N, CA, C and O atoms as a GROMACS GRO file, in nm:
protein
  664
    1MET      N    1   7.734   8.956   6.953
    1MET     CA    2   7.796   8.913   7.029
    1MET      C    3   7.912   8.988   6.989
    1MET      O    4   7.955   9.013   6.876
    2SER      N    5   7.961   9.023   7.125
    2SER     CA    6   8.079   9.138   7.140
    2SER      C    7   8.231   9.031   7.125
    2SER      O    8   8.259   8.915   7.155
    3GLU      N    9   8.280   9.113   7.081
    3GLU     CA   10   8.419   9.054   7.074
    3GLU      C   11   8.514   9.064   7.159
    3GLU      O   12   8.631   9.038   7.131
    4ASN      N   13   8.470   9.106   7.283
    4ASN     CA   14   8.538   9.036   7.411
    4ASN      C   15   8.479   8.880   7.473
    4ASN      O   16   8.382   8.854   7.544
    5PRO      N   17   8.553   8.819   7.431
    5PRO     CA   18   8.471   8.661   7.501
    5PRO      C   19   8.475   8.637   7.647
    5PRO      O   20   8.455   8.530   7.704
    6TYR      N   21   8.508   8.769   7.710
    6TYR     CA   22   8.462   8.736   7.872
    6TYR      C   23   8.306   8.837   7.899
    6TYR      O   24   8.229   8.817   7.992
    7ALA      N   25   8.293   8.925   7.810
    7ALA     CA   26   8.202   9.019   7.824
    7ALA      C   27   8.013   8.914   7.806
    7ALA      O   28   7.991   8.822   7.727
    8VAL      N   29   7.944   8.955   7.875
    8VAL     CA   30   7.842   8.904   7.902
    8VAL      C   31   7.664   8.936   7.874
    8VAL      O   32   7.580   8.933   7.964
    9THR      N   33   7.639   8.962   7.751
    9THR     CA   34   7.540   8.991   7.682
    9THR      C   35   7.445   9.041   7.799
    9THR      O   36   7.438   8.987   7.910
   10MET      N   37   7.370   9.157   7.757
   10MET     CA   38   7.260   9.206   7.914
   10MET      C   39   7.124   9.095   7.896
   10MET      O   40   7.034   9.104   7.980
   11SER      N   41   7.114   9.018   7.814
   11SER     CA   42   7.008   8.908   7.763
   11SER      C   43   7.071   8.788   7.842
   11SER      O   44   7.025   8.680   7.808
   12ASP      N   45   7.151   8.784   7.924
   12ASP     CA   46   7.176   8.678   7.985
   12ASP      C   47   7.106   8.645   8.148
   12ASP      O   48   7.123   8.693   8.261
   13GLU      N   49   7.031   8.548   8.095
   13GLU     CA   50   6.945   8.495   8.256
   13GLU      C   51   7.025   8.464   8.333
   13GLU      O   52   7.031   8.535   8.434
   14ASN      N   53   7.130   8.338   8.322
   14ASN     CA   54   7.170   8.311   8.437
   14ASN      C   55   7.257   8.364   8.524
   14ASN      O   56   7.322   8.305   8.611
   15LEU      N   57   7.256   8.486   8.494
   15LEU     CA   58   7.323   8.548   8.619
   15LEU      C   59   7.247   8.623   8.728
   15LEU      O   60   7.138   8.673   8.698
   16SER      N   61   7.279   8.631   8.811
   16SER     CA   62   7.207   8.679   8.938
   16SER      C   63   7.214   8.823   8.925
   16SER      O   64   7.307   8.855   8.852
   17PRO      N   65   7.157   8.907   8.964
   17PRO     CA   66   7.133   9.038   9.011
   17PRO      C   67   7.313   9.068   9.086
   17PRO      O   68   7.367   9.172   9.050
   18GLU      N   69   7.361   9.013   9.146
   18GLU     CA   70   7.481   9.067   9.218
   18GLU      C   71   7.556   8.954   9.201
   18GLU      O   72   7.606   8.898   9.299
   19ASP      N   73   7.576   8.898   9.055
   19ASP     CA   74   7.694   8.840   9.009
   19ASP      C   75   7.681   8.949   8.862
   19ASP      O   76   7.738   8.913   8.760
   20GLN      N   77   7.595   9.097   8.863
   20GLN     CA   78   7.589   9.207   8.762
   20GLN      C   79   7.695   9.281   8.847
   20GLN      O   80   7.714   9.280   8.968
   21SER      N   81   7.767   9.354   8.736
   21SER     CA   82   7.794   9.537   8.722
   21SER      C   83   7.639   9.589   8.712
   21SER      O   84   7.542   9.552   8.646
   22PRO      N   85   7.660   9.686   8.801
   22PRO     CA   86   7.610   9.774   8.776
   22PRO      C   87   7.507   9.817   8.644
   22PRO      O   88   7.388   9.849   8.649
   23ALA      N   89   7.610   9.806   8.512
   23ALA     CA   90   7.558   9.780   8.392
   23ALA      C   91   7.509   9.691   8.331
   23ALA      O   92   7.454   9.684   8.221
   24GLY      N   93   7.544   9.583   8.448
   24GLY     CA   94   7.446   9.481   8.418
   24GLY      C   95   7.530   9.349   8.292
   24GLY      O   96   7.488   9.242   8.250
   25ALA      N   97   7.652   9.419   8.268
   25ALA     CA   98   7.740   9.358   8.125
   25ALA      C   99   7.852   9.201   8.213
   25ALA      O  100   7.879   9.090   8.167
   26LEU      N  101   7.883   9.256   8.330
   26LEU     CA  102   7.960   9.173   8.340
   26LEU      C  103   7.967   9.071   8.460
   26LEU      O  104   7.936   9.100   8.575
   27PRO      N  105   8.011   8.949   8.420
   27PRO     CA  106   8.025   8.864   8.538
   27PRO      C  107   8.125   8.888   8.631
   27PRO      O  108   8.232   8.826   8.634
   28LEU      N  109   8.079   9.012   8.735
   28LEU     CA  110   8.107   8.998   8.840
   28LEU      C  111   8.217   8.906   8.938
   28LEU      O  112   8.165   8.844   9.032
   29ALA      N  113   8.338   8.896   8.923
   29ALA     CA  114   8.379   8.776   9.084
   29ALA      C  115   8.334   8.776   9.201
   29ALA      O  116   8.261   8.872   9.223
   30THR      N  117   8.350   8.694   9.299
   30THR     CA  118   8.199   8.684   9.392
   30THR      C  119   8.345   8.790   9.537
   30THR      O  120   8.465   8.812   9.547
   31GLN      N  121   8.251   8.811   9.591
   31GLN     CA  122   8.345   8.820   9.728
   31GLN      C  123   8.447   8.734   9.780
   31GLN      O  124   8.557   8.775   9.816
   32GLY      N  125   8.402   8.582   9.787
   32GLY     CA  126   8.470   8.506   9.820
   32GLY      C  127   8.580   8.479   9.698
   32GLY      O  128   8.677   8.418   9.741
   33GLN      N  129   8.584   8.494   9.632
   33GLN     CA  130   8.736   8.496   9.534
   33GLN      C  131   8.783   8.612   9.517
   33GLN      O  132   8.889   8.620   9.456
   34ARG      N  133   8.718   8.738   9.566
   34ARG     CA  134   8.825   8.858   9.571
   34ARG      C  135   8.884   8.840   9.711
   34ARG      O  136   8.994   8.894   9.720
   35PHE      N  137   8.846   8.785   9.816
   35PHE     CA  138   8.880   8.790   9.921
   35PHE      C  139   9.017   8.662   9.924
   35PHE      O  140   9.119   8.687   9.988
   36ALA      N  141   9.000   8.526   9.846
   36ALA     CA  142   9.122   8.452   9.819
   36ALA      C  143   9.205   8.553   9.752
   36ALA      O  144   9.316   8.568   9.804
   37ASN      N  145   9.186   8.609   9.674
   37ASN     CA  146   9.257   8.689   9.581
   37ASN      C  147   9.348   8.744   9.666
   37ASN      O  148   9.469   8.720   9.661
   38LEU      N  149   9.288   8.826   9.755
   38LEU     CA  150   9.384   8.916   9.848
   38LEU      C  151   9.463   8.813   9.959
   38LEU      O  152   9.567   8.842  10.017
   39ILE      N  153   9.402   8.710   9.972
   39ILE     CA  154   9.451   8.654  10.110
   39ILE      C  155   9.615   8.616   9.992
   39ILE      O  156   9.717   8.662  10.044
   40ILE      N  157   9.640   8.547   9.856
   40ILE     CA  158   9.710   8.506   9.783
   40ILE      C  159   9.839   8.604   9.732
   40ILE      O  160   9.958   8.575   9.746
   41ASP      N  161   9.789   8.719   9.672
   41ASP     CA  162   9.850   8.796   9.659
   41ASP      C  163   9.921   8.875   9.777
   41ASP      O  164  10.031   8.928   9.761
   42ASN      N  165   9.869   8.877   9.867
   42ASN     CA  166   9.930   8.942   9.998
   42ASN      C  167  10.046   8.834  10.060
   42ASN      O  168  10.156   8.882  10.090
   43ILE      N  169  10.031   8.737  10.073
   43ILE     CA  170  10.097   8.600  10.076
   43ILE      C  171  10.264   8.641   9.956
   43ILE      O  172  10.385   8.644   9.981
   44VAL      N  173  10.219   8.654   9.886
   44VAL     CA  174  10.326   8.661   9.716
   44VAL      C  175  10.430   8.765   9.776
   44VAL      O  176  10.553   8.759   9.788
   45THR      N  177  10.323   8.877   9.815
   45THR     CA  178  10.384   9.045   9.808
   45THR      C  179  10.489   9.019   9.914
   45THR      O  180  10.606   9.054   9.909
   46GLN      N  181  10.421   8.944  10.022
   46GLN     CA  182  10.530   8.969  10.135
   46GLN      C  183  10.638   8.877  10.168
   46GLN      O  184  10.724   8.881  10.257
   47LEU      N  185  10.610   8.784  10.064
   47LEU     CA  186  10.729   8.646  10.026
   47LEU      C  187  10.810   8.749   9.981
   47LEU      O  188  10.914   8.753  10.046
   48LEU      N  189  10.799   8.860   9.869
   48LEU     CA  190  10.858   8.925   9.770
   48LEU      C  191  10.962   8.998   9.859
   48LEU      O  192  11.084   8.988   9.862
   49ALA      N  193  10.847   9.102   9.955
   49ALA     CA  194  10.939   9.217   9.997
   49ALA      C  195  11.047   9.180  10.131
   49ALA      O  196  11.130   9.257  10.179
   50ALA      N  197  11.016   9.028  10.176
   50ALA     CA  198  11.137   8.990  10.287
   50ALA      C  199  11.261   8.966  10.223
   50ALA      O  200  11.368   9.010  10.263
   51GLY      N  201  11.244   8.887  10.113
   51GLY     CA  202  11.356   8.855  10.029
   51GLY      C  203  11.442   9.010   9.992
   51GLY      O  204  11.563   9.021   9.974
   52GLY      N  205  11.334   9.126   9.987
   52GLY     CA  206  11.407   9.237  10.003
   52GLY      C  207  11.458   9.296  10.077
   52GLY      O  208  11.558   9.365  10.055
   53GLY      N  209  11.400   9.283  10.187
   53GLY     CA  210  11.424   9.361  10.287
   53GLY      C  211  11.563   9.289  10.358
   53GLY      O  212  11.657   9.341  10.419
   54PHE      N  213  11.530   9.134  10.319
   54PHE     CA  214  11.671   9.036  10.382
   54PHE      C  215  11.821   9.143  10.268
   54PHE      O  216  11.936   9.152  10.310
   55LEU      N  217  11.782   9.196  10.151
   55LEU     CA  218  11.912   9.239  10.068
   55LEU      C  219  11.977   9.351  10.141
   55LEU      O  220  12.096   9.383  10.149
   56ILE      N  221  11.847   9.415  10.202
   56ILE     CA  222  11.877   9.566  10.224
   56ILE      C  223  11.936   9.554  10.339
   56ILE      O  224  11.992   9.656  10.380
   57GLY      N  225  11.942   9.430  10.427
   57GLY     CA  226  11.962   9.426  10.559
   57GLY      C  227  12.130   9.412  10.539
   57GLY      O  228  12.225   9.481  10.576
   58LEU      N  229  12.118   9.307  10.471
   58LEU     CA  230  12.279   9.228  10.416
   58LEU      C  231  12.348   9.406  10.352
   58LEU      O  232  12.438   9.460  10.417
   59TYR      N  233  12.303   9.456  10.254
   59TYR     CA  234  12.390   9.552  10.231
   59TYR      C  235  12.429   9.640  10.317
   59TYR      O  236  12.547   9.674  10.315
   60MET      N  237  12.320   9.710  10.434
   60MET     CA  238  12.346   9.790  10.497
   60MET      C  239  12.413   9.710  10.619
   60MET      O  240  12.451   9.799  10.695
   61ALA      N  241  12.446   9.584  10.677
   61ALA     CA  242  12.585   9.548  10.736
   61ALA      C  243  12.671   9.550  10.627
   61ALA      O  244  12.775   9.555  10.692
   62ALA      N  245  12.691   9.550  10.563
   62ALA     CA  246  12.818   9.521  10.502
   62ALA      C  247  12.878   9.636  10.461
   62ALA      O  248  12.991   9.630  10.412
   63THR      N  249  12.808   9.764  10.474
   63THR     CA  250  12.858   9.836  10.446
   63THR      C  251  12.862   9.966  10.559
   63THR      O  252  12.869  10.082  10.518
   64SER      N  253  12.858   9.937  10.690
   64SER     CA  254  12.840  10.054  10.775
   64SER      C  255  12.885  10.022  10.896
   64SER      O  256  12.848   9.914  10.943
   65ASN      N  257  12.970  10.102  10.967
   65ASN     CA  258  13.072  10.100  11.060
   65ASN      C  259  12.977  10.123  11.161
   65ASN      O  260  12.970  10.246  11.156
   66ILE      N  261  12.895  10.086  11.255
   66ILE     CA  262  12.842  10.116  11.378
   66ILE      C  263  12.931  10.091  11.489
   66ILE      O  264  12.974   9.981  11.522
   67THR      N  265  12.964  10.246  11.566
   67THR     CA  266  13.064  10.222  11.707
   67THR      C  267  13.024  10.297  11.823
   67THR      O  268  13.093  10.322  11.922
   68THR      N  269  12.839  10.347  11.788
   68THR     CA  270  12.790  10.398  11.919
   68THR      C  271  12.644  10.330  11.889
   68THR      O  272  12.598  10.266  11.795
   69GLU      N  273  12.594  10.379  12.020
   69GLU     CA  274  12.406  10.301  12.033
   69GLU      C  275  12.379  10.399  11.940
   69GLU      O  276  12.367  10.357  11.825
   70LEU      N  277  12.365  10.516  11.957
   70LEU     CA  278  12.330  10.611  11.878
   70LEU      C  279  12.330  10.595  11.703
   70LEU      O  280  12.244  10.627  11.622
   71GLN      N  281  12.467  10.530  11.685
   71GLN     CA  282  12.463  10.492  11.509
   71GLN      C  283  12.375  10.414  11.522
   71GLN      O  284  12.303  10.403  11.423
   72ALA      N  285  12.343  10.335  11.630
   72ALA     CA  286  12.271  10.198  11.550
   72ALA      C  287  12.124  10.210  11.556
   72ALA      O  288  12.051  10.135  11.492
   73GLN      N  289  12.085  10.296  11.626
   73GLN     CA  290  11.967  10.338  11.634
   73GLN      C  291  11.917  10.422  11.489
   73GLN      O  292  11.800  10.405  11.453
   74GLN      N  293  12.019  10.522  11.398
   74GLN     CA  294  11.974  10.550  11.315
   74GLN      C  295  11.977  10.477  11.223
   74GLN      O  296  11.893  10.480  11.132
   75MET      N  297  12.068  10.402  11.229
   75MET     CA  298  12.092  10.235  11.130
   75MET      C  299  11.938  10.170  11.141
   75MET      O  300  11.871  10.157  11.038
   76ARG      N  301  11.904  10.145  11.224
   76ARG     CA  302  11.730  10.044  11.283
   76ARG      C  303  11.670  10.142  11.179
   76ARG      O  304  11.634  10.095  11.072
   77ALA      N  305  11.653  10.310  11.209
   77ALA     CA  306  11.561  10.342  11.176
   77ALA      C  307  11.531  10.392  11.038
   77ALA      O  308  11.420  10.429  11.000
   78THR      N  309  11.664  10.388  10.951
   78THR     CA  310  11.677  10.430  10.813
   78THR      C  311  11.629  10.300  10.809
   78THR      O  312  11.506  10.307  10.803
   79ALA      N  313  11.681  10.141  10.808
   79ALA     CA  314  11.628  10.051  10.765
   79ALA      C  315  11.504  10.022  10.793
   79ALA      O  316  11.459   9.979  10.687
   80GLU      N  317  11.418  10.018  10.875
   80GLU     CA  318  11.251  10.092  10.856
   80GLU      C  319  11.205  10.130  10.778
   80GLU      O  320  11.123  10.069  10.709
   81LEU      N  321  11.241  10.246  10.761
   81LEU     CA  322  11.238  10.326  10.658
   81LEU      C  323  11.204  10.276  10.511
   81LEU      O  324  11.098  10.252  10.455
   82LEU      N  325  11.334  10.269  10.472
   82LEU     CA  326  11.375  10.150  10.339
   82LEU      C  327  11.308  10.035  10.359
   82LEU      O  328  11.337   9.961  10.265
   83GLY      N  329  11.226   9.976  10.441
   83GLY     CA  330  11.137   9.840  10.434
   83GLY      C  331  11.009   9.869  10.427
   83GLY      O  332  10.933   9.783  10.381
   84THR      N  333  10.965   9.974  10.463
   84THR     CA  334  10.816  10.066  10.455
   84THR      C  335  10.823  10.084  10.329
   84THR      O  336  10.713  10.054  10.283
   85LEU      N  337  10.914  10.125  10.224
   85LEU     CA  338  10.917  10.187  10.122
   85LEU      C  339  10.956  10.049  10.055
   85LEU      O  340  10.855   9.984  10.078
   86MET      N  341  11.009   9.998  10.013
   86MET     CA  342  11.088   9.866   9.975
   86MET      C  343  10.916   9.786   9.960
   86MET      O  344  10.851   9.751   9.862
   87GLY      N  345  10.887   9.780  10.112
   87GLY     CA  346  10.735   9.710  10.074
   87GLY      C  347  10.576   9.751  10.018
   87GLY      O  348  10.472   9.688  10.004
   88VAL      N  349  10.615   9.872   9.998
   88VAL     CA  350  10.518   9.958   9.896
   88VAL      C  351  10.567   9.949   9.750
   88VAL      O  352  10.512   9.940   9.640
   89ALA      N  353  10.644   9.953   9.776
   89ALA     CA  354  10.701   9.960   9.602
   89ALA      C  355  10.690   9.835   9.588
   89ALA      O  356  10.574   9.836   9.544
   90ILE      N  357  10.718   9.721   9.590
   90ILE     CA  358  10.710   9.587   9.584
   90ILE      C  359  10.591   9.554   9.571
   90ILE      O  360  10.580   9.451   9.503
   91GLY      N  361  10.489   9.599   9.609
   91GLY     CA  362  10.311   9.596   9.611
   91GLY      C  363  10.298   9.631   9.509
   91GLY      O  364  10.256   9.548   9.429
   92THR      N  365  10.315   9.709   9.482
   92THR     CA  366  10.295   9.804   9.410
   92THR      C  367  10.346   9.721   9.270
   92THR      O  368  10.264   9.670   9.193
   93LEU      N  369  10.428   9.718   9.259
   93LEU     CA  370  10.514   9.702   9.122
   93LEU      C  371  10.481   9.560   9.072
   93LEU      O  372  10.499   9.518   8.958
   94TYR      N  373  10.432   9.499   9.169
   94TYR     CA  374  10.386   9.337   9.144
   94TYR      C  375  10.237   9.298   9.088
   94TYR      O  376  10.190   9.195   9.041
   95TYR      N  377  10.182   9.435   9.115
   95TYR     CA  378   9.989   9.424   9.074
   95TYR      C  379  10.035   9.512   8.912
   95TYR      O  380  10.022   9.466   8.798
   96VAL      N  381  10.085   9.639   8.950
   96VAL     CA  382  10.135   9.656   8.770
   96VAL      C  383  10.182   9.589   8.700
   96VAL      O  384  10.148   9.594   8.581
   97PHE      N  385  10.265   9.510   8.738
   97PHE     CA  386  10.340   9.404   8.633
   97PHE      C  387  10.228   9.302   8.575
   97PHE      O  388  10.184   9.278   8.462
   98MET      N  389  10.204   9.258   8.693
   98MET     CA  390  10.103   9.116   8.683
   98MET      C  391   9.971   9.181   8.588
   98MET      O  392   9.961   9.147   8.471
   99GLU      N  393   9.874   9.274   8.648
   99GLU     CA  394   9.769   9.305   8.585
   99GLU      C  395   9.783   9.379   8.458
   99GLU      O  396   9.698   9.341   8.377
  100ALA      N  397   9.880   9.495   8.400
  100ALA     CA  398   9.924   9.499   8.273
  100ALA      C  399   9.940   9.399   8.148
  100ALA      O  400   9.877   9.402   8.042
  101VAL      N  401  10.067   9.286   8.199
  101VAL     CA  402  10.088   9.220   8.124
  101VAL      C  403   9.983   9.120   8.142
  101VAL      O  404   9.886   9.144   8.071
  102PHE      N  405   9.974   9.033   8.202
  102PHE     CA  406   9.869   8.954   8.189
  102PHE      C  407   9.694   8.957   8.240
  102PHE      O  408   9.609   8.869   8.228
  103GLN      N  409   9.683   9.111   8.308
  103GLN     CA  410   9.561   9.100   8.356
  103GLN      C  411   9.491   9.023   8.442
  103GLN      O  412   9.368   9.015   8.442
  104ARG      N  413   9.574   8.959   8.527
  104ARG     CA  414   9.585   8.875   8.667
  104ARG      C  415   9.713   8.876   8.710
  104ARG      O  416   9.824   8.885   8.659
  105SER      N  417   9.642   8.860   8.876
  105SER     CA  418   9.731   8.823   8.988
  105SER      C  419   9.780   8.727   9.009
  105SER      O  420   9.733   8.646   8.928
  106LEU      N  421   9.884   8.658   9.103
  106LEU     CA  422   9.896   8.480   9.059
  106LEU      C  423   9.743   8.435   9.151
  106LEU      O  424   9.684   8.327   9.137
  107GLY      N  425   9.700   8.552   9.248
  107GLY     CA  426   9.586   8.527   9.317
  107GLY      C  427   9.511   8.466   9.213
  107GLY      O  428   9.478   8.348   9.214
  108LYS      N  429   9.477   8.579   9.093
  108LYS     CA  430   9.321   8.540   9.002
  108LYS      C  431   9.363   8.457   8.936
  108LYS      O  432   9.273   8.391   8.884
  109LEU      N  433   9.512   8.408   8.896
  109LEU     CA  434   9.498   8.306   8.839
  109LEU      C  435   9.435   8.188   8.894
  109LEU      O  436   9.350   8.116   8.842
  110VAL      N  437   9.484   8.180   8.998
  110VAL     CA  438   9.433   8.064   9.101
  110VAL      C  439   9.291   8.064   9.157
  110VAL      O  440   9.237   7.964   9.204
  111THR      N  441   9.238   8.175   9.149
  111THR     CA  442   9.092   8.213   9.178
  111THR      C  443   8.986   8.188   9.026
  111THR      O  444   8.865   8.171   9.041
  112GLY      N  445   9.056   8.188   8.875
  112GLY     CA  446   8.967   8.165   8.759
  112GLY      C  447   8.929   8.305   8.741
  112GLY      O  448   8.831   8.300   8.666
  113THR      N  449   8.962   8.477   8.780
  113THR     CA  450   8.933   8.565   8.738
  113THR      C  451   9.014   8.700   8.702
  113THR      O  452   9.116   8.722   8.767
  114MET      N  453   8.988   8.761   8.635
  114MET     CA  454   9.070   8.824   8.567
  114MET      C  455   9.067   9.033   8.574
  114MET      O  456   8.960   9.073   8.622
  115VAL      N  457   9.118   9.091   8.554
  115VAL     CA  458   9.094   9.255   8.550
  115VAL      C  459   9.026   9.322   8.371
  115VAL      O  460   9.074   9.326   8.257
  116VAL      N  461   8.928   9.354   8.419
  116VAL     CA  462   8.826   9.421   8.287
  116VAL      C  463   8.890   9.604   8.283
  116VAL      O  464   8.975   9.653   8.357
  117ALA      N  465   8.840   9.649   8.206
  117ALA     CA  466   8.796   9.773   8.229
  117ALA      C  467   8.676   9.748   8.225
  117ALA      O  468   8.641   9.642   8.173
  118ALA      N  469   8.567   9.849   8.286
  118ALA     CA  470   8.454   9.855   8.344
  118ALA      C  471   8.360   9.830   8.236
  118ALA      O  472   8.254   9.775   8.264
  119ASP      N  473   8.395   9.874   8.081
  119ASP     CA  474   8.350   9.816   7.979
  119ASP      C  475   8.359   9.662   7.948
  119ASP      O  476   8.318   9.602   7.848
  120GLY      N  477   8.401   9.632   8.018
  120GLY     CA  478   8.468   9.439   7.967
  120GLY      C  479   8.603   9.475   7.873
  120GLY      O  480   8.674   9.375   7.859
  121SER      N  481   8.645   9.572   7.819
  121SER     CA  482   8.770   9.565   7.763
  121SER      C  483   8.912   9.536   7.817
  121SER      O  484   8.933   9.523   7.937
  122ARG      N  485   8.998   9.527   7.731
  122ARG     CA  486   9.120   9.507   7.854
  122ARG      C  487   9.154   9.661   7.913
  122ARG      O  488   9.139   9.767   7.852
  123PRO      N  489   9.177   9.652   7.973
  123PRO     CA  490   9.237   9.809   8.065
  123PRO      C  491   9.371   9.828   8.014
  123PRO      O  492   9.462   9.755   7.976
  124SER      N  493   9.344  10.003   8.028
  124SER     CA  494   9.498  10.071   7.997
  124SER      C  495   9.613  10.020   8.070
  124SER      O  496   9.600   9.926   8.147
  125PHE      N  497   9.762  10.097   8.043
  125PHE     CA  498   9.829  10.092   8.178
  125PHE      C  499   9.756  10.215   8.234
  125PHE      O  500   9.770  10.193   8.355
  126GLY      N  501   9.701  10.307   8.228
  126GLY     CA  502   9.735  10.379   8.327
  126GLY      C  503   9.608  10.352   8.420
  126GLY      O  504   9.611  10.400   8.533
  127LYS      N  505   9.496  10.278   8.381
  127LYS     CA  506   9.374  10.216   8.457
  127LYS      C  507   9.446  10.114   8.560
  127LYS      O  508   9.404  10.099   8.674
  128ILE      N  509   9.571  10.038   8.505
  128ILE     CA  510   9.631   9.954   8.611
  128ILE      C  511   9.682  10.038   8.677
  128ILE      O  512   9.630  10.054   8.787
  129LEU      N  513   9.766  10.100   8.652
  129LEU     CA  514   9.876  10.218   8.784
  129LEU      C  515   9.751  10.237   8.850
  129LEU      O  516   9.723  10.172   8.951
  130GLY      N  517   9.686  10.308   8.807
  130GLY     CA  518   9.594  10.390   8.920
  130GLY      C  519   9.525  10.291   9.001
  130GLY      O  520   9.486  10.335   9.108
  131ARG      N  521   9.503  10.180   8.980
  131ARG     CA  522   9.446  10.010   9.050
  131ARG      C  523   9.496  10.023   9.137
  131ARG      O  524   9.444  10.044   9.247
  132SER      N  525   9.642  10.014   9.107
  132SER     CA  526   9.799   9.940   9.187
  132SER      C  527   9.775  10.070   9.300
  132SER      O  528   9.720  10.047   9.408
  133PHE      N  529   9.815  10.183   9.271
  133PHE     CA  530   9.830  10.287   9.325
  133PHE      C  531   9.711  10.314   9.473
  133PHE      O  532   9.750  10.359   9.580
  134ALA      N  533   9.579  10.276   9.445
  134ALA     CA  534   9.450  10.315   9.483
  134ALA      C  535   9.474  10.223   9.595
  134ALA      O  536   9.449  10.252   9.712
  135ARG      N  537   9.526  10.106   9.555
  135ARG     CA  538   9.566   9.953   9.670
  135ARG      C  539   9.631  10.031   9.806
  135ARG      O  540   9.587   9.989   9.913
  136ILE      N  541   9.710  10.117   9.812
  136ILE     CA  542   9.789  10.178   9.910
  136ILE      C  543   9.718  10.309   9.970
  136ILE      O  544   9.788  10.406   9.998
  137ILE      N  545   9.593  10.313   9.988
  137ILE     CA  546   9.480  10.411  10.052
  137ILE      C  547   9.457  10.311  10.174
  137ILE      O  548   9.437  10.190  10.162
  138PRO      N  549   9.466  10.395  10.314
  138PRO     CA  550   9.488  10.275  10.411
  138PRO      C  551   9.292  10.291  10.462
  138PRO      O  552   9.206  10.376  10.485
  139PHE      N  553   9.313  10.142  10.456
  139PHE     CA  554   9.187  10.085  10.471
  139PHE      C  555   9.147   9.994  10.397
  139PHE      O  556   9.090   9.888  10.424
  140GLU      N  557   9.204  10.074  10.232
  140GLU     CA  558   9.118  10.058  10.132
  140GLU      C  559   9.056   9.869  10.088
  140GLU      O  560   8.974   9.827  10.006
  141ALA      N  561   9.133   9.809  10.178
  141ALA     CA  562   9.075   9.623  10.171
  141ALA      C  563   8.988   9.603  10.194
  141ALA      O  564   8.927   9.505  10.150
  142PHE      N  565   8.911   9.745  10.331
  142PHE     CA  566   8.792   9.695  10.369
  142PHE      C  567   8.654   9.793  10.218
  142PHE      O  568   8.532   9.801  10.212
  143SER      N  569   8.698   9.812  10.183
  143SER     CA  570   8.629   9.879  10.083
  143SER      C  571   8.499   9.788  10.018
  143SER      O  572   8.411   9.817   9.937
  144PHE      N  573   8.530   9.664  10.093
  144PHE     CA  574   8.448   9.562  10.010
  144PHE      C  575   8.302   9.562  10.102
  144PHE      O  576   8.191   9.532  10.057
  145LEU      N  577   8.331   9.602  10.235
  145LEU     CA  578   8.238   9.582  10.303
  145LEU      C  579   8.127   9.643  10.320
  145LEU      O  580   8.154   9.760  10.344
  146GLY      N  581   7.995   9.624  10.320
  146GLY     CA  582   7.887   9.628  10.292
  146GLY      C  583   7.812   9.684  10.165
  146GLY      O  584   7.702   9.732  10.136
  147SER      N  585   7.936   9.650  10.103
  147SER     CA  586   7.902   9.687   9.924
  147SER      C  587   7.807   9.548   9.865
  147SER      O  588   7.836   9.432   9.890
  148LYS      N  589   7.680   9.597   9.777
  148LYS     CA  590   7.628   9.484   9.746
  148LYS      C  591   7.676   9.441   9.642
  148LYS      O  592   7.617   9.338   9.610
  149THR      N  593   7.782   9.478   9.548
  149THR     CA  594   7.876   9.421   9.447
  149THR      C  595   7.993   9.425   9.492
  149THR      O  596   8.017   9.527   9.558
  150PRO      N  597   8.093   9.337   9.478
  150PRO     CA  598   8.235   9.329   9.523
  150PRO      C  599   8.313   9.390   9.448
  150PRO      O  600   8.382   9.327   9.368
  151THR      N  601   8.322   9.544   9.459
  151THR     CA  602   8.368   9.601   9.386
  151THR      C  603   8.462   9.672   9.506
  151THR      O  604   8.411   9.684   9.617
  152GLY      N  605   8.589   9.716   9.483
  152GLY     CA  606   8.627   9.785   9.600
  152GLY      C  607   8.688   9.927   9.526
  152GLY      O  608   8.698   9.944   9.404
  153TRP      N  609   8.726  10.019   9.627
  153TRP     CA  610   8.790  10.160   9.575
  153TRP      C  611   8.863  10.202   9.440
  153TRP      O  612   8.850  10.287   9.352
  154HIS      N  613   8.981  10.053   9.486
  154HIS     CA  614   9.108  10.011   9.392
  154HIS      C  615   8.995   9.977   9.180
  154HIS      O  616   9.049   9.992   9.071
  155ASP      N  617   8.851   9.934   9.204
  155ASP     CA  618   8.812   9.916   9.096
  155ASP      C  619   8.702  10.068   9.048
  155ASP      O  620   8.673  10.116   8.938
  156THR      N  621   8.661  10.110   9.208
  156THR     CA  622   8.586  10.242   9.125
  156THR      C  623   8.665  10.322   9.076
  156THR      O  624   8.647  10.355   8.959
  157LEU      N  625   8.750  10.363   9.133
  157LEU     CA  626   8.854  10.496   9.091
  157LEU      C  627   8.921  10.478   8.972
  157LEU      O  628   8.962  10.577   8.912
  158SER      N  629   8.938  10.359   8.926
  158SER     CA  630   9.044  10.304   8.851
  158SER      C  631   8.942  10.274   8.696
  158SER      O  632   8.988  10.272   8.581
  159GLY      N  633   8.856  10.262   8.720
  159GLY     CA  634   8.736  10.237   8.612
  159GLY      C  635   8.719  10.086   8.578
  159GLY      O  636   8.630  10.049   8.502
  160THR      N  637   8.798  10.009   8.629
  160THR     CA  638   8.795   9.878   8.667
  160THR      C  639   8.738   9.795   8.703
  160THR      O  640   8.659   9.848   8.780
  161ARG      N  641   8.711   9.644   8.702
  161ARG     CA  642   8.618   9.503   8.722
  161ARG      C  643   8.700   9.409   8.756
  161ARG      O  644   8.805   9.429   8.696
  162VAL      N  645   8.708   9.264   8.858
  162VAL     CA  646   8.743   9.192   8.812
  162VAL      C  647   8.618   9.081   8.798
  162VAL      O  648   8.507   9.101   8.846
  163VAL      N  649   8.655   8.967   8.728
  163VAL     CA  650   8.488   8.894   8.648
  163VAL      C  651   8.572   8.774   8.650
  163VAL      O  652   8.692   8.745   8.648
  164LYS      N  653   8.480   8.728   8.656
  164LYS     CA  654   8.495   8.528   8.634
  164LYS      C  655   8.543   8.485   8.480
  164LYS      O  656   8.497   8.536   8.378
  165THR      N  657   8.644   8.379   8.485
  165THR     CA  658   8.712   8.360   8.388
  165THR      C  659   8.643   8.208   8.344
  165THR      O  660   8.622   8.174   8.227
  166ARG      N  661   8.614   8.131   8.456
  166ARG     CA  662   8.597   8.017   8.447
  166ARG      C  663   8.452   8.000   8.543
  166ARG      O  664   8.400   7.890   8.559
   0.00000   0.00000   0.00000
């Protein structure tokens, strides 16, 4: 038996083919669990980003001296750019922190799943960082569609998987 409590041996007959990784060693999370993770984590990151955007708005309002319409337009453009950058940064930092420290985001905690390296071991910080940055790829969330296994680009590119823990 492997030292990894989440690894399943190749002889485990309780797993259907769609619940196995290509190597047949890991009980992968289902499409439904992955979708629930996405929804829950998007809600969390949106709330965090809204709080950050509110703080940026307060700071900009307190420190600006707008006297013309052009200055107001420039301020809005600056606020939009800062908001976008903050949203990307908060989302990336959320996943990096949660998955590097706990191997789970809040969504994964709720659904009983966790991130592991493709071999079932704890993923390195580099894999978590790559996984988190891969989420920035446009339309990455749709990379699960049409796949026989519930893995997205952020899993494949980083060499990680999301497995069931219960």
